[in-house]
C-alpha positions as CSV (number, residue, x, y, z in Angstrom):
1,X,-8.8,-23.8,-6.1
2,X,-6.3,-24.9,-8.7
3,X,-6.0,-23.6,-12.2
4,X,-9.6,-24.5,-12.9
5,X,-12.6,-22.5,-11.7
6,X,-14.2,-24.2,-8.7
7,X,-17.1,-21.8,-8.3
8,X,-20.4,-23.3,-7.4
9,X,-22.7,-23.6,-10.4
10,X,-25.0,-20.8,-9.1
11,X,-22.1,-18.3,-8.8
12,X,-22.4,-15.4,-11.3
13,X,-19.7,-15.0,-13.8
14,X,-17.7,-11.9,-12.8
15,X,-15.7,-9.7,-15.2
16,X,-12.6,-9.3,-13.0
17,X,-11.0,-6.6,-15.2
18,X,-14.2,-4.6,-15.1
19,X,-14.4,-5.0,-11.3
20,X,-10.8,-3.8,-10.9
21,X,-11.6,-0.9,-13.2
22,X,-14.7,0.0,-11.2
23,X,-13.1,0.0,-7.7
24,X,-9.6,1.1,-8.6
25,X,-9.7,4.5,-10.3
26,X,-6.1,4.1,-11.3
27,X,-7.2,1.4,-13.8
28,X,-10.3,3.2,-15.2
29,X,-8.9,3.7,-18.7
30,X,-11.2,5.1,-21.4
31,X,-12.0,2.9,-24.5
32,X,-10.2,3.9,-27.7
33,X,-10.1,2.9,-31.3
34,X,-7.6,0.4,-32.7
35,X,-5.1,3.1,-33.9
36,X,-4.9,4.9,-30.6
37,X,-4.8,1.6,-28.7
38,X,-1.7,0.6,-30.7
39,X,-0.1,4.0,-30.1
40,X,-0.8,3.8,-26.4
41,X,0.5,0.3,-26.2
42,X,3.7,1.2,-28.0
43,X,4.2,4.2,-25.6
44,X,3.6,1.9,-22.6
45,X,6.0,-0.7,-23.8
46,X,8.6,2.0,-24.6
47,X,8.1,3.3,-21.0
48,X,8.9,-0.1,-19.6
49,X,11.8,-0.7,-21.9
50,X,13.3,2.7,-21.0
51,X,13.1,2.1,-17.3
52,X,14.6,-1.3,-17.6
53,X,17.4,0.1,-19.7
54,X,18.0,3.1,-17.5
55,X,18.3,1.0,-14.4
56,X,20.4,-1.8,-15.9
57,X,22.6,-0.2,-18.5
58,X,22.1,3.5,-18.7
59,X,24.1,6.3,-17.1
60,X,21.4,8.9,-17.1
61,X,21.6,12.1,-15.0
62,X,19.1,12.0,-12.1
63,X,17.1,15.1,-13.2
64,X,16.9,13.8,-16.8
65,X,15.7,10.4,-15.6
66,X,13.0,12.0,-13.5
67,X,12.0,14.3,-16.3
68,X,11.7,11.4,-18.8
69,X,9.6,9.5,-16.3
70,X,7.2,12.4,-15.7
71,X,6.9,13.0,-19.5
72,X,5.8,9.4,-20.0
73,X,3.4,9.5,-17.1
74,X,1.7,12.8,-17.9
75,X,1.7,12.3,-21.7
76,X,0.0,8.9,-21.4
77,X,-2.5,9.9,-18.7
78,X,-4.0,12.5,-21.0
79,X,-4.5,9.8,-23.6
80,X,-5.9,7.0,-21.4
81,X,-7.9,8.9,-18.9
82,X,-10.8,11.2,-20.0
83,X,-11.6,14.5,-18.3
84,X,-14.9,13.2,-17.1
85,X,-16.4,9.8,-16.0
86,X,-18.5,9.9,-19.2
87,X,-15.4,10.1,-21.4
88,X,-14.0,7.1,-19.6
89,X,-17.1,5.1,-20.3
90,X,-17.8,6.2,-23.9
91,X,-16.0,5.2,-27.2
92,X,-16.2,8.3,-29.4
93,X,-15.8,8.1,-33.1
94,X,-12.8,9.8,-34.7
95,X,-13.5,13.3,-36.0
96,X,-11.7,16.6,-36.6
97,X,-12.1,17.6,-32.9
98,X,-11.5,14.1,-31.7
99,X,-8.7,12.5,-33.6
100,X,-8.8,8.8,-32.8
101,X,-11.8,9.4,-30.5
102,X,-9.7,11.6,-28.1
103,X,-10.4,15.3,-27.8
104,X,-7.9,17.5,-29.6
105,X,-7.4,19.4,-26.3
106,X,-6.2,16.2,-24.6
107,X,-3.7,15.6,-27.4
108,X,-2.5,19.2,-26.8
109,X,-2.4,18.8,-23.0
110,X,-0.3,15.6,-23.4
111,X,2.2,17.2,-25.8
112,X,2.5,20.3,-23.6
113,X,3.0,18.1,-20.5
114,X,5.8,16.1,-22.3
115,X,7.5,19.4,-23.4
116,X,7.2,21.0,-20.0
117,X,8.5,17.9,-18.2
118,X,11.6,17.6,-20.5
119,X,12.3,21.3,-20.8
120,X,14.2,21.8,-17.5
121,X,16.0,18.4,-17.4
122,X,17.3,18.8,-21.0
123,X,18.8,22.2,-20.3
124,X,22.6,22.1,-19.6
125,X,23.2,21.6,-15.8
126,X,25.2,24.9,-15.7
127,X,22.2,26.8,-17.1
128,X,19.8,25.3,-14.6
129,X,22.0,26.2,-11.6
130,X,22.3,29.8,-12.8
131,X,18.5,30.2,-13.2
132,X,17.4,28.7,-9.9
133,X,16.2,31.6,-7.9
134,X,15.9,33.8,-11.0
135,X,13.8,32.0,-13.6
136,X,13.2,33.5,-17.0
137,X,9.7,34.3,-18.3
138,X,9.8,31.1,-20.4
139,X,10.9,29.1,-17.3
140,X,7.9,30.3,-15.4
141,X,5.6,29.5,-18.3
142,X,6.9,25.9,-18.6
143,X,6.8,25.5,-14.8
144,X,3.3,26.8,-14.7
145,X,2.2,24.5,-17.4
146,X,3.8,21.5,-15.7
147,X,2.2,22.3,-12.3
148,X,-1.3,22.8,-13.7
149,X,-1.1,19.7,-16.0
150,X,0.2,17.6,-13.1
151,X,-2.7,18.6,-11.0
152,X,-5.1,17.8,-13.8
153,X,-3.5,14.4,-14.5
154,X,-3.8,13.4,-10.9
155,X,-7.4,14.5,-10.8
156,X,-8.1,12.2,-13.8
157,X,-6.2,9.2,-12.6
158,X,-6.8,9.4,-8.8
159,X,-9.6,11.7,-8.1
160,X,-10.2,15.2,-6.7
161,X,-8.9,14.7,-3.1
162,X,-5.2,14.8,-3.7
163,X,-5.5,17.6,-6.3
164,X,-7.6,19.7,-3.9
165,X,-5.0,19.2,-1.1
166,X,-2.2,20.3,-3.4
167,X,-4.2,23.4,-4.5
168,X,-4.9,24.3,-0.8
169,X,-1.2,24.0,0.0
170,X,-0.2,26.2,-3.0
171,X,-2.7,28.8,-1.8
172,X,-1.2,28.7,1.6
173,X,2.2,29.1,0.1
174,X,1.1,32.3,-1.7
175,X,-1.1,33.8,1.0
176,X,0.6,32.8,4.2
177,X,0.8,36.4,5.4
178,X,-3.0,36.3,6.0
179,X,-2.9,33.1,8.1
180,X,-3.4,33.3,11.9
181,X,-0.8,32.5,14.6
182,X,2.0,30.1,14.0
183,X,0.7,29.4,10.5
184,X,1.6,32.9,9.3
185,X,4.6,33.3,7.0
186,X,5.6,36.0,4.5
187,X,4.0,34.4,1.5
188,X,5.5,33.8,-1.9
189,X,4.8,35.2,-5.3
190,X,3.7,33.0,-8.1
191,X,7.2,33.2,-9.7
192,X,8.9,32.3,-6.4
193,X,6.5,29.3,-6.0
194,X,7.1,28.1,-9.5
195,X,10.8,28.5,-9.0
196,X,10.7,26.3,-5.9
197,X,8.3,23.6,-7.3
198,X,9.8,23.4,-10.8
199,X,13.4,24.6,-10.8
200,X,14.6,22.8,-7.7
201,X,14.6,19.2,-6.5
202,X,12.3,20.1,-3.6
203,X,9.1,20.0,-5.7
204,X,7.8,18.0,-8.7
205,X,11.3,16.6,-9.4
206,X,11.8,15.6,-5.8
207,X,12.3,12.4,-3.8
208,X,8.8,11.0,-4.5
209,X,9.1,11.0,-8.3
210,X,12.7,9.9,-7.9
211,X,11.8,6.8,-6.0
212,X,9.0,5.9,-8.3
213,X,11.2,6.3,-11.4
214,X,14.1,4.5,-9.9
215,X,12.5,1.7,-7.9
216,X,8.8,1.4,-7.9
217,X,8.3,1.1,-11.6
218,X,10.7,-1.7,-11.9
219,X,9.1,-3.7,-9.0
220,X,5.6,-3.2,-10.4
221,X,6.9,-4.6,-13.7
222,X,8.6,-7.5,-11.9
223,X,5.3,-8.4,-10.2
224,X,3.4,-8.4,-13.5
225,X,6.0,-10.6,-15.2
226,X,6.4,-13.0,-12.2
227,X,2.6,-13.4,-12.2
228,X,2.5,-14.0,-15.9
229,X,5.1,-16.8,-15.8
230,X,3.1,-18.7,-13.2
231,X,4.4,-17.5,-9.8
232,X,1.0,-16.2,-8.8
233,X,-0.7,-19.5,-9.7
234,X,1.9,-21.4,-7.9
235,X,1.3,-19.4,-4.7
236,X,-2.5,-19.8,-4.9
237,X,-2.3,-23.6,-5.6
238,X,0.4,-24.2,-3.0
239,X,-1.7,-22.3,-0.4
240,X,-4.7,-24.5,-1.4
241,X,-2.6,-27.7,-0.9
242,X,-1.3,-26.6,2.5
243,X,-4.2,-25.0,4.1
244,X,-7.3,-26.1,2.2
245,X,-8.0,-29.3,4.1
246,X,-8.5,-27.7,7.5
247,X,-11.7,-26.2,9.1
248,X,-12.9,-23.3,7.0
249,X,-10.1,-24.2,4.5
250,X,-10.9,-21.7,1.7
251,X,-10.5,-18.7,4.1
252,X,-7.1,-20.0,5.2
253,X,-6.2,-20.5,1.6
254,X,-7.2,-16.8,1.0
255,X,-4.8,-15.7,3.8
256,X,-1.8,-17.8,2.7
257,X,-2.3,-17.1,-1.0
258,X,-2.7,-13.4,-0.4
259,X,0.4,-13.3,1.8
260,X,2.4,-15.2,-0.8
261,X,1.1,-13.1,-3.7
262,X,1.7,-10.0,-1.6
263,X,5.4,-10.8,-1.8
264,X,5.4,-9.9,-5.5
265,X,2.6,-7.3,-5.7
266,X,2.1,-4.2,-3.6
267,X,-1.4,-3.4,-4.8
268,X,-4.3,-4.2,-2.4
269,X,-7.0,-4.0,-5.0
270,X,-5.1,-6.1,-7.6
271,X,-4.4,-8.7,-5.0
272,X,-8.1,-8.8,-3.9
273,X,-9.3,-9.3,-7.4
274,X,-6.7,-11.9,-8.4
275,X,-7.1,-14.2,-5.5
276,X,-10.6,-13.3,-4.5
277,X,-12.0,-14.5,-7.8
278,X,-11.2,-18.0,-6.6
279,X,-11.2,-17.8,-2.8
280,X,-14.4,-15.9,-2.2
281,X,-16.8,-18.2,-4.0
282,X,-15.0,-21.2,-2.3
283,X,-15.5,-19.6,1.1
284,X,-19.2,-19.0,0.4
285,X,-19.5,-22.6,-0.8
286,X,-18.3,-24.1,2.6
287,X,-20.6,-21.8,4.6
288,X,-19.0,-18.4,5.3
289,X,-21.3,-15.5,5.0
290,X,-20.7,-13.4,1.9
291,X,-19.6,-10.2,3.7
292,X,-17.2,-12.2,5.9
293,X,-15.7,-14.0,2.9
294,X,-15.2,-10.7,1.1
295,X,-13.7,-9.1,4.3
296,X,-11.2,-12.0,4.7
297,X,-9.9,-11.6,1.2
298,X,-9.7,-7.8,1.4
299,X,-7.9,-7.8,4.7
300,X,-5.4,-10.4,3.6
301,X,-4.8,-8.7,0.3
302,X,-4.0,-5.3,2.0
303,X,-1.0,-7.1,3.6
304,X,0.6,-7.1,0.2
305,X,1.7,-3.5,0.8
306,X,3.5,-4.4,4.0
307,X,4.9,-7.8,3.1
308,X,8.5,-8.1,2.0
309,X,10.4,-8.4,-0.3
310,X,8.2,-6.4,-2.7
311,X,6.1,-3.9,-0.6
312,X,4.0,-0.9,-1.6
313,X,5.5,2.1,-3.3
314,X,5.8,3.9,0.0
315,X,8.4,1.5,1.2
316,X,10.8,2.4,-1.6
317,X,10.2,6.1,-1.0
318,X,11.1,5.4,2.6
319,X,14.5,4.3,1.4
320,X,15.1,7.7,-0.1
321,X,13.8,9.6,2.9
322,X,15.8,7.7,5.5
323,X,18.8,7.1,3.2
324,X,19.1,3.4,4.4
325,X,19.4,0.2,2.4
326,X,16.2,-1.4,1.2
327,X,17.4,-4.5,3.0
328,X,16.8,-2.8,6.3
329,X,13.3,-1.9,5.3
330,X,12.7,-5.6,4.5
331,X,14.1,-6.8,7.8
332,X,12.0,-4.2,9.7
333,X,8.8,-5.2,7.9
334,X,9.0,-9.0,8.4
335,X,7.5,-9.5,11.9
336,X,4.9,-6.7,11.8
337,X,3.6,-8.3,8.6
338,X,3.6,-11.7,10.2
339,X,1.5,-10.3,13.1
340,X,-1.0,-8.9,10.6
341,X,-1.6,-12.4,9.1
342,X,-1.6,-14.0,12.6
343,X,-4.5,-11.8,13.5
344,X,-6.5,-12.6,10.4
345,X,-5.8,-16.3,10.7
346,X,-6.9,-16.5,14.3
347,X,-10.2,-14.8,13.6
348,X,-10.8,-17.0,10.6
349,X,-10.0,-20.2,12.5
350,X,-12.2,-19.3,15.4
351,X,-15.1,-18.3,13.1
352,X,-14.7,-21.6,11.2
353,X,-14.8,-23.6,14.5
354,X,-17.8,-21.5,15.8
355,X,-19.8,-22.3,12.6
356,X,-18.5,-25.8,12.3
357,X,-17.3,-25.3,8.7
358,X,-15.6,-27.9,6.7
359,X,-12.3,-27.8,4.8
360,X,-11.8,-28.6,1.1
361,X,-12.2,-32.2,-0.1
362,X,-9.2,-33.8,-1.8
363,X,-10.9,-33.5,-5.2
364,X,-11.2,-29.7,-4.6
365,X,-7.5,-29.2,-4.0
366,X,-4.5,-29.3,-6.4
367,X,-1.8,-31.9,-5.7
368,X,1.3,-30.3,-4.1
369,X,3.7,-32.4,-6.1
370,X,2.1,-31.5,-9.4
371,X,1.9,-27.8,-8.4
372,X,5.6,-27.6,-7.9
373,X,6.5,-29.9,-10.8
374,X,4.6,-27.7,-13.2
375,X,5.6,-24.3,-11.9
376,X,8.9,-24.6,-9.9
377,X,10.9,-22.6,-12.5
378,X,8.7,-19.5,-11.7
379,X,10.2,-19.3,-8.2
380,X,13.8,-18.7,-9.6
381,X,13.3,-14.9,-10.3
382,X,11.9,-14.3,-6.8
383,X,14.8,-16.2,-5.2
384,X,17.3,-14.1,-7.3
385,X,15.6,-10.9,-6.3
386,X,15.6,-11.8,-2.6
387,X,19.2,-12.9,-2.7
388,X,20.4,-9.7,-4.2
389,X,18.3,-7.5,-1.9
390,X,19.5,-9.4,1.3
391,X,23.1,-9.3,0.1
392,X,23.0,-5.5,0.1
393,X,22.5,-4.7,-3.6
394,X,20.4,-1.7,-4.5
395,X,16.7,-2.4,-5.2
396,X,16.9,-1.3,-8.8
397,X,19.9,-3.6,-9.5
398,X,17.9,-6.5,-7.9
399,X,14.8,-5.6,-9.8
400,X,16.6,-5.6,-13.2
401,X,18.0,-9.0,-12.6
402,X,14.6,-10.2,-11.4
403,X,12.9,-9.0,-14.5
404,X,15.6,-10.5,-16.7
405,X,15.2,-13.8,-14.9
406,X,11.4,-13.6,-15.4
407,X,11.8,-13.2,-19.2
408,X,14.4,-16.0,-19.5
409,X,12.3,-18.4,-17.4
410,X,9.2,-17.4,-19.3
411,X,10.7,-18.3,-22.6
412,X,12.2,-21.7,-21.4
413,X,9.5,-23.0,-19.1
414,X,7.2,-25.7,-20.5
415,X,4.2,-24.3,-18.6
416,X,3.0,-20.7,-18.8
417,X,5.5,-20.1,-21.6
418,X,5.9,-16.5,-22.7
419,X,5.3,-15.5,-26.3
420,X,6.4,-12.2,-27.7
421,X,2.7,-11.0,-27.5
422,X,2.6,-12.0,-23.8
423,X,5.8,-10.1,-23.1
424,X,4.4,-7.0,-24.9
425,X,1.2,-7.3,-22.9
426,X,3.1,-7.6,-19.6
427,X,5.3,-4.6,-20.4
428,X,2.2,-2.6,-21.3
429,X,0.3,-3.7,-18.1
430,X,3.3,-2.9,-15.9
431,X,3.5,0.6,-17.2
432,X,-0.3,1.0,-16.8
433,X,-0.1,0.2,-13.1
434,X,2.6,2.8,-12.7
435,X,0.8,5.8,-14.3
436,X,-1.4,6.8,-11.4
437,X,1.3,6.3,-8.8
438,X,3.6,8.4,-10.9
439,X,1.0,11.3,-11.1
440,X,0.5,11.0,-7.3
441,X,4.2,11.2,-6.6
442,X,4.4,14.4,-8.8
443,X,1.5,16.0,-7.0
444,X,2.9,15.0,-3.6
445,X,6.1,16.7,-4.7
446,X,4.1,20.0,-5.0
447,X,2.7,19.5,-1.4
448,X,6.2,18.7,0.0
449,X,7.6,21.6,-1.9
450,X,5.2,24.0,-0.2
451,X,6.0,22.4,3.1
452,X,9.8,23.0,2.7
453,X,9.2,26.5,1.3
454,X,7.1,27.7,4.2
455,X,8.4,25.6,7.1
456,X,4.9,24.2,7.7
457,X,6.2,20.8,9.0
458,X,7.8,22.4,12.0
459,X,4.8,24.6,12.6
460,X,2.4,21.6,12.5
461,X,4.8,19.4,14.6
462,X,4.8,22.1,17.3
463,X,1.0,22.4,17.3
464,X,0.6,18.6,17.5
465,X,3.1,18.0,20.2
466,X,2.0,21.0,22.2
467,X,-1.7,19.9,22.0
468,X,-0.8,16.4,23.1
469,X,1.3,17.7,25.9
470,X,-1.6,19.9,27.1
471,X,-3.9,16.9,27.1
472,X,-1.2,15.0,29.1
473,X,-0.9,17.8,31.6
474,X,-4.7,17.8,32.1
475,X,-5.0,14.0,32.6
476,X,-1.9,13.4,34.7
477,X,-3.3,14.8,38.0
478,X,-6.4,12.6,37.5
479,X,-4.3,9.4,37.6
480,X,-2.5,7.7,40.5
481,X,1.0,9.1,41.2
482,X,3.8,7.5,39.2
483,X,1.5,5.7,36.7
484,X,2.4,7.7,33.7
485,X,4.3,10.9,32.9
486,X,3.2,13.9,30.9
487,X,5.7,13.0,28.1
488,X,4.3,9.5,27.9
489,X,0.8,10.8,27.5
490,X,2.0,13.4,25.0
491,X,3.5,10.6,22.9
492,X,0.4,8.5,23.1
493,X,-1.9,11.3,22.0
494,X,0.5,12.3,19.2
495,X,0.3,8.8,17.9
496,X,-3.5,8.8,18.1
497,X,-3.7,12.1,16.2
498,X,-1.3,10.8,13.6
499,X,-3.2,7.5,13.2
500,X,-6.5,9.3,12.8
501,X,-5.1,11.7,10.2
502,X,-3.6,8.8,8.2
503,X,-6.9,6.9,8.1
504,X,-8.8,10.1,7.3
505,X,-6.5,11.1,4.4
506,X,-6.2,7.5,3.2
507,X,-9.9,7.4,2.7
508,X,-9.5,9.7,-0.3
509,X,-5.9,9.4,-1.6
510,X,-3.5,6.5,-2.3
511,X,-1.3,5.1,0.4
512,X,1.8,6.5,-1.1
513,X,0.5,10.0,-1.1
514,X,-0.8,9.7,2.4
515,X,2.5,8.4,3.6
516,X,4.6,11.2,2.0
517,X,2.3,14.0,3.1
518,X,1.8,12.9,6.7
519,X,5.4,11.7,7.3
520,X,6.5,15.2,6.5
521,X,4.5,16.4,9.5
522,X,4.4,13.4,11.8
523,X,8.1,12.4,11.6
524,X,9.4,15.7,13.0
525,X,6.6,15.7,15.7
526,X,7.5,12.1,16.8
527,X,11.2,12.9,16.6
528,X,10.7,15.7,19.1
529,X,9.3,13.0,21.4
530,X,12.3,10.6,21.0
531,X,10.9,8.2,18.3
532,X,13.5,6.9,15.8
533,X,13.0,8.0,12.2
534,X,12.4,4.4,10.8
535,X,9.8,3.8,13.6
536,X,7.8,7.0,12.8
537,X,7.9,6.3,9.1
538,X,6.6,2.8,9.6
539,X,3.9,4.0,11.9
540,X,2.6,6.4,9.2
541,X,3.0,3.8,6.5
542,X,1.0,1.2,8.3
543,X,-2.0,3.5,9.1
544,X,-2.0,4.7,5.5
545,X,-2.4,1.1,4.3
546,X,-5.1,0.5,6.9
547,X,-7.3,3.0,5.0
548,X,-7.9,0.4,2.2
549,X,-10.1,-1.5,4.6
550,X,-11.5,1.4,6.7
551,X,-15.0,2.7,5.8
552,X,-16.4,4.9,4.5
553,X,-13.9,4.6,1.6
554,X,-12.4,1.1,1.8
555,X,-11.5,0.3,-1.8
556,X,-10.1,-3.2,-1.3
557,X,-13.1,-4.2,0.8
558,X,-15.5,-2.8,-1.8
559,X,-13.8,-4.7,-4.6
560,X,-14.1,-7.9,-2.6
561,X,-17.8,-7.1,-1.9
562,X,-18.3,-6.9,-5.7
563,X,-17.1,-10.4,-6.1
564,X,-19.0,-11.8,-3.1
565,X,-22.2,-9.9,-3.9
566,X,-22.2,-8.5,-0.3
567,X,-23.0,-5.2,1.2
568,X,-19.9,-3.0,0.7
569,X,-20.2,-1.1,4.0
570,X,-20.8,-4.2,6.1
571,X,-17.8,-5.8,4.3
572,X,-15.6,-2.8,5.2
573,X,-16.6,-2.9,8.8
574,X,-15.9,-6.6,9.0
575,X,-12.5,-6.1,7.2
576,X,-11.5,-3.5,9.7
577,X,-12.3,-5.8,12.6
578,X,-10.3,-8.6,10.9
579,X,-7.4,-6.2,10.4
580,X,-7.3,-5.0,14.0
581,X,-3.8,-6.4,14.4
582,X,-2.6,-3.9,11.8
583,X,-4.0,-1.1,13.9
584,X,-2.3,-2.4,17.1
585,X,1.1,-3.4,15.8
586,X,2.3,0.2,15.0
587,X,1.7,1.2,18.6
588,X,3.6,-1.9,19.7
589,X,6.8,-1.1,17.7
590,X,6.7,2.5,18.7
591,X,6.9,1.5,22.4
592,X,9.2,-1.4,21.6
593,X,11.2,-0.7,18.5
594,X,12.9,-4.1,18.8
595,X,10.1,-5.6,16.8
596,X,11.5,-3.8,13.7
597,X,14.9,-5.5,14.4
598,X,17.1,-2.8,12.7
599,X,16.5,-0.1,15.3
600,X,19.0,1.3,17.8
601,X,19.6,-0.6,21.0
602,X,18.1,-3.8,19.6
603,X,18.3,-6.9,21.8
604,X,16.9,-10.4,21.2
605,X,15.4,-10.4,24.7
606,X,13.3,-7.3,24.0
607,X,12.4,-8.7,20.6
608,X,11.3,-12.1,22.0
609,X,9.2,-10.5,24.8
610,X,7.5,-8.0,22.4
611,X,6.8,-10.6,19.7
612,X,5.4,-13.2,22.2
613,X,3.2,-10.6,23.9
614,X,1.9,-9.2,20.7
615,X,1.1,-12.7,19.3
616,X,-0.7,-13.8,22.4
617,X,-2.6,-10.6,22.7
618,X,-3.7,-10.6,19.1
619,X,-4.9,-14.2,19.3
620,X,-6.9,-13.5,22.5
621,X,-8.3,-10.3,20.9
622,X,-9.4,-12.5,17.9
623,X,-11.3,-14.7,20.3
624,X,-12.9,-11.8,22.0
625,X,-14.1,-10.4,18.7
626,X,-15.3,-13.8,17.4
627,X,-16.9,-14.9,20.6
628,X,-15.3,-18.3,20.3
629,X,-11.9,-20.0,20.9
630,X,-12.3,-23.7,21.6
631,X,-15.8,-23.2,23.0
632,X,-18.3,-20.3,23.0
633,X,-17.4,-17.2,25.1
634,X,-20.0,-15.5,27.2
635,X,-20.5,-11.7,26.6
636,X,-18.8,-10.7,29.8
637,X,-15.9,-13.0,29.0
638,X,-15.5,-11.4,25.6
639,X,-15.3,-7.9,27.1
640,X,-12.8,-9.1,29.8
641,X,-10.7,-11.0,27.3
642,X,-10.6,-8.0,25.0
643,X,-9.4,-5.6,27.7
644,X,-6.8,-8.1,29.0
645,X,-5.6,-8.7,25.4
646,X,-4.6,-5.0,25.1
647,X,-2.6,-5.3,28.3
648,X,-0.8,-8.4,27.0
649,X,-0.1,-6.7,23.6
650,X,1.5,-3.7,25.5
651,X,5.3,-4.3,25.3
652,X,6.9,-5.5,28.5
653,X,7.4,-8.7,30.4
654,X,5.5,-7.4,33.5
655,X,2.4,-6.3,31.6
656,X,2.4,-9.6,29.6
657,X,2.5,-11.8,32.7
658,X,-0.1,-9.7,34.5
659,X,-2.4,-9.9,31.4
660,X,-1.9,-13.7,31.1
661,X,-2.8,-14.1,34.8
662,X,-5.9,-12.0,34.4
663,X,-6.9,-14.0,31.3
664,X,-6.3,-17.4,33.0
665,X,-9.8,-17.9,34.5
666,X,-11.4,-17.4,31.0
667,X,-8.9,-19.7,29.4
668,X,-9.4,-22.3,32.0
669,X,-13.1,-22.3,31.5
670,X,-12.5,-22.7,27.8
671,X,-10.4,-25.8,28.4
672,X,-13.1,-27.3,30.7
673,X,-15.8,-26.5,28.2
674,X,-13.8,-28.1,25.4
675,X,-13.1,-31.3,27.4
676,X,-16.8,-31.5,28.3
677,X,-17.7,-31.1,24.6
678,X,-15.2,-33.8,23.5
679,X,-16.4,-36.3,26.2
680,X,-20.0,-35.8,25.0
């Protein structure tokens, strides 16, 4: 579990880069010749240097910064992603129609995308303000080019789903006069649509692209550099030293290492591949079944997107939407993330006890003292980053100093020392990770632009809340008087509809895109029912992340299955079960916002009751799913404990105490059985 590879001798050698490329479409770059590879690397490095300079030293107008970011993203995507899967898997020889092995049409698309992305931002601000609402013919041409090329870039780097959604929204924007009922609107001409999506900050150049250009890119780059100077290795080795010796040790190492690595990386698949290459073979070696080992790693790794201080891209976009400091997002995310890992840990522990699995032997674990002696300098950039964020500095300011610290530490540390080549590789890789999320943000800008142009959000919010209220009105008479109100049922079913939509959309598009699209609809609906904005945003965010381990498209689980050699669908089902806490916690903080700390009317009493109840309920639910706590559970006990656990999780002192009382007979029998087992 240390720097050396501790796989059993019969474990197959896995190409981790190819595995990530297979399961993460955002990294499926096509092969190129040496000349093009050098050109692409130079452009990627230039992209990283530009964003570092713009955040730390540049005074660049916002629209210009967003335009330069989009030009880098789109121009590079047409070079590194082929139009078809075959092009991504084939190295073509250089020819007249394929200079450098890349089709001349892709070179043309890339150049046109760069020109269209920069055309509007580089116009004088006075000229832009005059032409908004009355674009010239050339404005419409450049806007049309950027819209179409953005859609194609997203199709290549992410897949068809998000592109199809954007096209459907654009069609709705143009032909709304033919829609039925509340969906009908006057419709917009193509020129009017292009004007709104291209000439204003409500479309492609909107909040999503702004957040990615300003914050997300820098934090992705920080994560790559921090890992390169040894922080990732430090986390994995430290987790092995702390948790490896206990029952089922490698699985607990997977949880701790993924949680720690998640603090510097917001990518579920990258986390899965990085830590899973070590933890999954070790879990199998001590007796965990392959699909369970893969599911543990996948579920723990998805926590990276919700674990502070560096969360997924959606968290930074949340800052722009809510107009609050990133520090507040960090505070709000701490305890929900903790509950996610508590749930996984409890299930892993009970499974290890049920199967009688051993921990790691001393010779299989790194020595804690040596781990920190060799790599302690790598912690400094993360401490600097956290200090600046928690002191109220802006995320981009903190990220710039964090990146600077990584470079300085990398050049002075005796271990994991950075060379100039290493730095170039890290700058290149950081930009690679940011390409697909940049394209997704631009396409989501199209969707959001149509929503603002047509007022769709308010129409859908009305339909959702009205449908939920109708269901509540139907069910209320069937329940005892005073048990629940129509408004309470309306809120519950609105949350269910939203959660289902998040999981459904998250099966085909990235978390960030799911969050932005659905929060545009869900936030107004939940606001009508009295839910605070930060709570509704976190609710959508959490369920978008859950899609990474929810079949039929559970990319993190499938990547882990590739390492474990297990059935992908079985792995996904197990991962969803292990991540059940992530599905429950959003409902907890909606009904008791105190769990997020920074909400209105926060009290420590409400926070303590909510956290205690959620923790107890999640642990009991883990026992019910596993069929074991300190002794085996009978089938009826599992069902009873599962139902009671939901009552304990429900926020409120009364429900928690009633739930604990109802669970007491099962827990008492567990204690008696455990004592009997020990006496034997």
